[in-house]
VOGU-3710 file (C-alpha; in Angstrom, 3 decimals, decimal comma):
1> mtvagqpgeq> -142,157/126,700/-13,753  -145,153/125,063/-11,894  -146,667/122,143/-10,940  -150,366/120,909/-12,599  -152,852/121,672/-9,814  -150,906/124,347/-7,799  -152,373/127,550/-7,382  -150,234/130,726/-9,502  -150,309/134,140/-10,475  -151,802/135,096/-13,724
11> pgtgqpqpgr> -148,778/136,275/-15,497  -148,347/139,483/-15,809  -150,308/140,690/-12,900  -149,243/139,405/-10,351  -152,349/138,229/-8,616  -153,173/134,690/-7,992  -155,276/132,724/-10,257  -157,515/129,607/-8,660  -156,498/126,422/-11,106  -153,768/127,914/-13,098
21> pgtdprevtg> -150,004/127,144/-12,469  -147,306/129,179/-10,364  -145,286/130,467/-12,719  -141,675/131,050/-10,322  -139,743/127,950/-9,953  -138,777/129,104/-6,306  -142,366/128,779/-5,047  -142,400/124,751/-6,121  -138,606/123,687/-5,376  -138,184/126,187/-2,511
31> appqgrggig> -134,943/126,991/-3,891  -133,367/129,490/-6,380  -133,795/128,592/-9,823  -130,675/127,593/-12,138  -130,469/130,116/-14,568  -134,006/131,499/-15,071  -135,895/128,333/-16,158  -133,575/125,444/-15,118  -134,089/123,610/-11,745  -131,913/120,873/-11,823
41> lggafviawr> -132,408/117,014/-10,792  -133,227/118,026/-7,552  -135,888/120,627/-8,776  -137,551/117,900/-11,342  -137,999/115,448/-8,476  -139,644/118,120/-6,081  -142,023/118,503/-9,076  -142,493/115,526/-10,098  -143,291/114,214/-7,035  -145,944/116,513/-6,164
51> aivgtpmrsf> -147,745/115,667/-9,256  -147,929/112,216/-8,342  -149,483/112,638/-4,587  -151,419/115,667/-6,272  -153,290/112,724/-7,917  -152,859/109,724/-5,909  -155,416/107,744/-7,055  -154,418/108,079/-11,111  -150,561/107,800/-10,009  -151,757/104,538/-8,466
61> ltalgviigv> -153,594/103,494/-11,594  -150,746/104,610/-13,547  -148,413/102,217/-11,720  -150,787/99,253/-11,482  -149,215/97,355/-14,005  -146,218/97,625/-12,716  -147,185/96,531/-9,078  -148,744/93,625/-10,427  -145,884/92,574/-13,174  -143,531/92,857/-10,204
71> aavialtaig> -145,463/91,081/-7,762  -146,510/87,996/-10,676  -142,802/87,668/-11,212  -141,512/87,741/-8,080  -144,182/85,155/-6,574  -144,278/82,812/-9,128  -140,221/82,239/-9,658  -139,829/81,964/-5,484  -143,076/78,936/-5,748  -141,332/77,832/-8,817
81> qgstagvtrn> -137,991/77,756/-6,734  -139,896/76,196/-3,787  -140,947/73,741/-5,994  -137,747/72,248/-7,269  -136,633/72,377/-3,762  -139,139/70,369/-2,577  -138,823/67,768/-5,741  -135,367/67,564/-4,729  -135,857/67,350/-0,572  -138,719/64,505/-1,609
91> leslgtnllt> -136,361/62,704/-4,157  -133,468/62,313/-1,689  -135,164/61,839/1,208  -135,598/58,207/-0,460  -132,650/57,553/-0,716  -129,040/59,400/-2,062  -126,394/57,944/-4,387  -129,055/55,880/-5,988  -128,580/53,568/-8,695  -132,271/51,603/-10,154
101> vqsargqpgg> -131,994/49,021/-11,903  -135,187/47,615/-13,452  -136,845/45,747/-16,233  -136,822/48,059/-19,698  -139,720/49,686/-20,954  -141,469/48,444/-23,800  -140,364/45,074/-23,538  -142,088/42,632/-26,245  -144,308/40,220/-24,353  -145,748/42,841/-22,076
111> slvrggprqt> -149,591/43,092/-21,432  -151,964/46,001/-21,069  -154,149/43,809/-18,760  -151,678/43,199/-16,181  -149,714/46,698/-16,735  -146,242/47,387/-17,738  -143,473/45,494/-19,298  -142,311/41,926/-18,720  -140,106/41,515/-15,550  -136,478/40,671/-16,974
121> vtledaeala> -134,768/41,705/-13,457  -133,874/38,786/-11,503  -133,123/37,409/-7,577  -130,099/36,360/-9,544  -129,397/39,576/-10,810  -129,499/41,608/-7,544  -127,190/39,066/-5,796  -124,585/39,170/-8,395  -124,837/43,243/-8,326  -124,282/42,954/-4,620
131> gafgtrvagv> -120,954/41,068/-4,617  -119,672/42,380/-7,805  -118,707/45,888/-6,778  -117,212/45,587/-3,274  -116,868/48,739/-1,199  -117,820/50,761/-4,104  -121,714/50,012/-3,207  -122,669/50,671/0,278  -125,835/48,355/-0,008  -128,317/46,712/-2,587
141> apttqssvqa> -131,830/46,343/-2,215  -133,965/44,118/-4,434  -137,750/44,518/-3,807  -140,864/43,467/-5,237  -144,436/44,442/-4,189  -148,262/44,186/-4,333  -151,345/45,699/-2,967  -152,814/42,889/0,085  -155,426/43,526/2,882  -153,738/44,071/6,398
151> kvgsvntqvt> -156,072/43,078/9,355  -155,897/43,130/13,289  -159,069/42,071/15,309  -161,831/43,529/13,380  -160,021/46,370/11,810  -158,422/46,269/8,254  -156,312/49,019/5,839  -155,334/48,019/2,240  -151,894/48,371/2,393  -148,634/47,808/0,108
161> llgtwpayet> -146,534/45,118/0,476  -142,991/45,214/-0,384  -140,215/41,935/0,231  -137,120/43,363/0,280  -133,411/42,823/2,198  -132,255/44,685/5,197  -130,431/46,806/3,370  -133,118/48,872/2,273  -133,160/50,329/5,845  -130,034/52,335/4,553
171> vrnspvqsgs> -130,389/52,649/0,849  -134,046/53,853/0,937  -133,666/56,030/4,073  -136,016/54,276/5,989  -134,869/53,747/9,471  -137,472/52,561/12,131  -138,769/55,327/14,915  -139,606/52,012/17,079  -138,025/48,150/17,156  -136,073/47,075/14,632
181> yftdadvegr> -135,634/46,070/10,970  -135,691/42,076/9,639  -132,381/40,527/9,659  -130,115/38,861/6,907  -130,900/35,392/9,290  -134,328/36,623/8,739  -134,805/36,157/4,749  -132,710/33,246/4,948  -135,277/31,586/7,007  -138,095/32,848/5,240
191> krvavigsqv> -139,012/34,490/8,800  -142,831/36,274/9,346  -141,695/39,605/10,221  -143,150/42,880/9,396  -141,766/46,500/9,616  -144,899/48,663/9,077  -145,542/52,259/8,279  -146,542/54,912/10,472  -150,427/55,193/8,880  -150,319/51,119/9,013
201> atdlfadgsd> -149,834/51,877/12,345  -152,336/54,260/13,200  -154,911/52,479/11,553  -154,840/49,050/12,614  -153,469/50,085/16,304  -155,710/53,039/16,926  -156,162/52,319/20,935  -152,668/53,681/20,903  -151,026/50,373/21,692  -147,226/49,799/20,662
211> pvgqkirlga> -147,358/47,549/17,367  -144,175/46,281/17,854  -144,731/42,743/19,089  -148,053/42,168/17,809  -149,911/39,975/15,337  -151,094/41,149/11,901  -152,513/39,658/9,601  -151,385/39,957/5,502  -153,553/38,552/3,347  -154,095/34,753/4,746
221> vtftvvgvlp> -150,705/34,870/6,577  -149,637/36,103/10,100  -147,080/38,385/10,612  -145,217/39,804/13,615  -144,559/42,909/13,811  -141,000/43,967/14,696  -140,508/48,111/13,628  -142,395/50,972/13,168  -141,323/53,463/10,276  -141,754/56,838/11,150
231> dkgdsgfgna> -144,351/59,471/9,087  -142,499/60,384/6,050  -144,969/62,833/4,923  -145,862/63,190/1,300  -143,125/62,348/-0,498  -145,066/63,038/-4,347  -143,550/59,442/-4,991  -146,308/56,760/-3,600  -146,939/56,771/0,108  -144,657/55,324/2,319
241> naqvliplst> -146,494/55,534/5,286  -148,723/52,886/4,039  -146,077/50,161/3,287  -145,443/47,092/5,289  -142,081/45,570/4,316  -141,610/41,843/4,538  -138,378/39,873/3,975  -138,207/39,178/0,064  -137,683/35,510/0,893  -141,254/35,434/2,770
251> ylrrfsrtns> -142,819/37,578/0,200  -141,776/34,992/-2,615  -143,049/31,949/-1,017  -146,125/33,428/0,691  -147,351/35,870/-1,962  -147,070/36,772/-5,535  -143,960/35,553/-7,100  -143,242/36,278/-11,473  -140,017/34,112/-13,214  -138,447/35,093/-15,654
261> asgeptvnnv> -138,121/33,166/-19,364  -135,181/31,143/-17,481  -137,105/30,198/-14,593  -135,844/32,629/-11,898  -137,541/34,764/-9,457  -137,893/38,547/-11,064  -138,103/41,938/-8,865  -139,649/44,936/-9,832  -136,358/46,749/-9,019  -132,914/46,616/-7,295
271> ylqaadkddl> -131,439/49,504/-5,811  -127,708/50,226/-5,222  -126,215/52,640/-3,225  -123,234/53,797/-4,382  -120,588/54,606/-1,634  -119,261/57,991/-3,310  -121,261/60,043/-4,972  -118,400/60,995/-7,535  -118,608/57,526/-8,754  -121,968/57,237/-9,371
281> tplqadvtal> -121,909/57,797/-13,085  -118,663/55,521/-13,544  -120,382/52,563/-11,237  -123,306/52,943/-13,499  -121,754/52,170/-16,579  -120,056/49,145/-15,326  -123,343/48,017/-13,741  -124,652/48,038/-17,178  -122,488/46,365/-18,363  -122,634/43,306/-15,708
291> maerheladp> -126,355/43,181/-16,663  -125,353/42,730/-20,297  -122,917/40,227/-19,774  -125,465/38,245/-17,180  -128,420/38,735/-20,005  -126,150/37,888/-22,952  -126,765/40,988/-24,512  -124,578/43,026/-26,608  -126,555/45,986/-28,756  -127,457/48,468/-25,872
301> esydfqvqnq> -130,959/48,850/-28,180  -131,702/45,177/-27,276  -131,160/45,860/-23,649  -133,841/44,330/-21,522  -133,145/46,111/-18,765  -131,826/50,266/-17,652  -129,907/51,283/-15,270  -131,720/54,830/-14,540  -129,166/57,474/-12,103  -130,925/59,204/-9,214
311> adslaslnsv> -128,860/62,574/-10,402  -129,670/62,242/-13,906  -133,496/61,860/-13,011  -132,937/64,987/-10,551  -131,710/66,748/-12,901  -134,338/65,854/-15,547  -136,957/67,014/-12,873  -134,975/70,484/-12,002  -134,692/71,103/-15,563  -138,498/71,010/-16,116
321> tstltllvga> -139,373/72,664/-13,408  -136,891/75,319/-13,793  -138,026/75,641/-17,383  -141,819/75,545/-15,855  -140,961/78,817/-13,718  -138,917/80,160/-16,227  -141,898/80,571/-18,448  -144,331/81,499/-16,233  -142,188/84,074/-15,152  -141,920/85,364/-18,293
331> iagisllvgg> -145,173/85,690/-19,105  -145,749/87,737/-16,024  -143,010/90,327/-17,342  -145,691/90,898/-19,994  -147,752/92,892/-17,568  -144,674/94,527/-16,958  -144,628/95,842/-20,259  -148,411/96,506/-20,190  -147,616/98,509/-17,139  -145,243/100,577/-19,182
341> igimnimlvs> -147,486/101,483/-21,900  -150,249/102,433/-19,602  -147,621/104,787/-17,801  -146,839/106,321/-21,362  -150,460/106,601/-21,798  -151,023/108,951/-18,743  -147,982/110,735/-19,283  -149,041/111,658/-22,452  -152,080/112,897/-21,136  -150,541/114,767/-18,822
351> vtertreigi> -147,953/116,304/-20,739  -151,556/117,556/-22,495  -153,004/118,686/-19,483  -150,018/120,660/-18,809  -149,077/122,253/-21,802  -149,392/125,958/-20,643  -147,415/125,282/-17,883  -144,618/124,013/-20,011  -145,097/127,128/-22,181  -144,354/129,351/-19,035
361> rkalgakprd> -141,111/127,577/-18,088  -139,687/127,882/-21,326  -140,814/131,332/-21,755  -138,307/131,539/-18,292  -135,549/130,003/-19,882  -136,353/126,144/-19,390  -134,334/124,397/-21,836  -136,029/121,170/-23,456  -133,252/119,069/-21,410  -135,175/120,511/-18,298
371> iltqflveaa> -138,509/119,365/-19,583  -137,356/116,185/-20,686  -135,468/115,308/-17,042  -138,839/116,610/-15,341  -141,226/114,298/-17,053  -138,753/111,289/-17,169  -138,039/111,455/-13,617  -141,981/111,615/-12,887  -142,079/108,417/-14,696  -139,146/106,855/-13,292
381> llsvgggiig> -140,849/107,421/-9,809  -143,997/106,050/-10,647  -142,314/102,924/-12,312  -139,720/102,406/-9,131  -142,522/103,420/-6,749  -144,402/100,360/-7,985  -141,798/98,351/-8,308  -141,459/98,105/-4,456  -144,984/97,675/-3,782  -145,050/94,765/-6,343
391> lalgiaaaha> -141,983/93,495/-4,496  -143,832/94,031/-1,376  -146,816/92,336/-2,511  -144,639/89,393/-4,603  -143,256/88,844/-1,192  -146,490/88,186/0,694  -148,536/86,164/-2,220  -145,352/83,786/-2,114  -145,934/82,876/1,559  -149,506/82,828/1,110
401> gsafgiapvf> -148,625/80,055/-1,268  -147,153/77,805/1,796  -150,857/77,184/2,581  -150,713/74,976/-0,348  -147,670/73,032/0,885  -145,257/75,064/-1,386  -142,469/76,659/0,639  -141,386/79,583/-1,579  -137,316/79,800/-1,880  -136,595/83,703/-2,714
411> saapiavafv> -133,166/84,557/-4,620  -131,930/87,877/-4,943  -131,498/87,560/-9,002  -134,734/87,518/-9,820  -136,326/90,066/-7,251  -132,914/92,387/-8,791  -134,162/91,495/-12,275  -137,884/92,394/-11,658  -137,049/95,976/-9,613  -134,339/96,811/-12,222
421> fsafvgvffg> -136,769/95,674/-15,250  -139,821/98,107/-13,831  -137,461/100,805/-13,375  -136,077/100,301/-16,838  -140,111/100,364/-17,867  -140,965/103,361/-16,410  -137,544/105,674/-17,876  -138,070/103,443/-21,831  -141,924/104,026/-22,028  -141,764/107,804/-20,197
431> yypaaraarl> -139,346/109,058/-22,766  -141,689/109,262/-25,600  -143,919/111,687/-23,403  -141,272/113,350/-22,050  -139,463/113,925/-25,336  -142,822/115,294/-26,734  -143,334/117,910/-23,759  -139,541/119,036/-24,588  -140,126/119,737/-28,588  -143,340/122,065/-27,509
441> dpvdslrhe> -143,719/125,506/-29,115  -143,711/128,108/-25,530  -145,710/130,248/-28,202  -147,593/127,881/-28,851  -147,967/126,389/-25,260  -148,790/129,662/-23,930  -151,652/129,687/-26,099  -153,043/126,409/-24,781  -156,491/126,791/-22,982
//
């Protein structure tokens, strides 16, 4: 019994022979042999460990496939879960418990030049929705928007002008950082007051002066700034920092106005915030029924509006990102199989190189299961060691992904699966070389050069 590459003795002479394995099991394990050639699991571990550290470069290359596979699975799943969490945060930052009523896509009369379907949701629809559900609805905010040029002195910038109601502050989670929102009285009086985004404030008031109370021109109309919104970052759903909010009545009078077929002013969206998140789905059904009644439409296929549930949108987005994460993780897992094949190939070469050692062990009384255990332990050590290194590299790579704005989210399940699978791969692909070594004839093995 020996370890490849360790000095041994010339059988029958008691003299060392350089480059040949030793023949005394105690020389390898440091403990008395079990039986004559059996060394037990502890001895098999020592032999396997010495074989691995004796050829460090080959051992590293053997485990490289497992290292890459585990690192890729952990890094990609963590980044994928981080993306899912980021989408959830961004969507919730725009308001929670939301229903969105808007014109149905694909409505007849839409124009490719003007873009989008014909507007069918009216301001009167918004007013009806605001008064129909009592305390079930925490707030209602219709919106309509366009792009205009904002100007202060000689400085100008392009902004998204949004006409809405004061409830937009709570419904869309957009409190002011300084100043205040316009009021219901401002809406009724069609006042020329504005709440500006943080980027608009930075661009138009680069001298650092407080925008609140100052005048800005939106298109050809002068407004007084009454509030400034905080920096909302990149939400991925339009740049909220480049928005200017004004009373909806002022917008419809001073800027763009589109009428429905019945001549009523239309809006792009009507946002409803449910008071209770558990009531979101029932409320969606009731809102749909009310809109169908107001538009005198009985067949759902003919609805010229749609009511979107934020929870459904969030579930759909999370489903897509989770599926992509699973797919990418599965593709990365293929490298684990490739790594297992690499372990099998190197172990087969190792068996061939150590044929004489195997013959000596069998001649000393080692049973086939002892040989099998020795090589299985060696394969398992390679795969488990590769899994540990891959785990560390995967975590480091996932944290490096934060440089691209994605904060990784680690969970125990993918890490445990990747690590356990790496160990399984080593045992599975190491079994054939180990079984082949166990079946070698001791006489033929001793004759092997």
